[in-house]
C-alpha angles and dihedrals in degrees: 000000000000090000092055090051092048091049094048090046092053092049091049090049092051092049092048090050092052091048092049094047090050091052092047093048093051099039104035102071097170103038088259099178091329098140094043094051093045090054093049092048093049092052096043108015101182097038095039092050093050091048090050093049089050103039111006136099130014091322113182127175122231092252092060093041090055095058116114129214111288109262099232114196113253124235107238090204116094108253113215110252111235094179088236116169091211091058091045091053093053094045092048088058093057102268123132123260113265119278123230131203093060123145109217124195124180114222112196106153121079095231093048092055090048093049091046089056092050094045094051092046091051092049094051116119105171116009142004119194119185127183126178139163097216127026125177132192101241133115101287097047090043090055091048091050091048091053090048090051091050090053092045090054088051090058100261114142107249125188126174124186123182126176116262093223102036091048099035092120092056117095122229093251097102093042089051091050090057092047092050089051091056101265130107129242131180144168119241105241099332118216094241098136134048089236089064088070087075088065104048086133121084094044116166103255094168122124115198145141122191124186122198089335089281107082132041144176120204137158138093102314117113122201092266132119095248091059107029119033142128090220104032117215120240090258095051114150127241106239140155127225128166132215114217128190119182141045094331089065091065090052091049089051088055088060091053092048091050091053093044094049089048093061100033139047090243126105109212111189116218119235123258119246112258120221110266116256115268111277095032108135142149091300090073119077112296107207140178117200109224118194110195124201137040091333093050133066109296113271090346095154095057090043091051094050096044092050093044095049094047092047094047116114103181118002143026112178121176131182116190135150093216120041109194104128127185117258093256094048090049091051090050091054092048090051091049089054091049089053088059098250123153099256115180130174121193117197135157114269087233121010128202090259110064094187089060090051089059093042092055095052098088092045091053094047092049093049093047090051091059095046109275120139113232116199123192115202104222102186100076142307116327110207099167121122111207135146128189124192115186109301090303109082142004131188122213130173143072100319119110123206092253142098095262092058093041097052115356111048142057105247135172127208140157125225112221116211105174121089097221092061092041089054090057090053091047091054090051091051093048089051091058092048089062089063095046138088125227123237137020120318096243141333103223125150090242092056092047091050094047092047091057093047097044094042090064088071097030095128092057091059 
């Protein structure tokens, strides 16, 4: 009898494995966790299959799938046509033409980002919209909340949106304080039910503050002490945010309104773009707002990078805290190296996520072998997300150069098209290179083994 049970169990296991592999092959278009899930299913067919059906792949709920492209306000002014292929790509995917007349300030120091937040809140006259992935309950965030409450009591429209997963450790105290002051605060898809665990993808990773539809701050910095503080701690992160004043701010506000309306019963209307001040021309920052995720053009981030890398003639410089590219993006970088381009990747020597550090090892080794220059920043955690392609385009925002940002998160970036602003970003990048070491951190057997094991589930990191 026991032999019959063993035989039937093996047949059932084989059938379940075939079913699972067929599902993975059909549903996982970009190898998102494919090898890891296949391995788990082969080792434990019934359990592995159930876990995959529950948690695996690019799982997206109907509510996310139904979202439409953000309706960004259009600049009524005629934007000079530079005949730029990068701009054409973004417009062909449904995004607005770039706006001009934008003032663009790079914020790289923790205390400067903090002071920029406070200054913009204090200057607000009509509305303050804030969105973040992670928010803590320490001194800096408490001061920001207090300023928001003060403005709400003065009659300014205040809205705060933090991600339900990224900020799950935060209590509701600060959100309640804003509500009691007359503002509104919500979590983006809170993890309040077990069923929500099936949709850990498509978290809102955006970081943004917009004031009066005229001024905005966006980038990589969350509302946490390590990234925004008057008196930075010793372990403060190296990040990059940008302060924008001009037409692009109204488009960024439209992204916030879209997210807010998605999770609430409210209908926040975005501001209209005001005519740029007289004298604004192509010498000011020329920006395209790029929403990434279910409310943006499908797979726009991977499309942007593949096109940019293939069109590059001299330089592809990338700064990212987590280097886990998609197969096609990795192939594009390798081809750029073989074409003799100056390909540089700047990452932290050790990030805040040790599994990702192991997962990136093989990517780094492979790129170095074909001629890329890999720089490890040794003076702390680099959390900035920046890309530079020749002197033609740069990308700045919340999106990492990894699979989660490419396919599994809500992200928000701006594409920069003017050379003067790109030159500022280039100078910032070169300054970090001076504090970095070249090459991988070590080549031990343990690291090679761990890189293989962790890379199987790289997309889930």
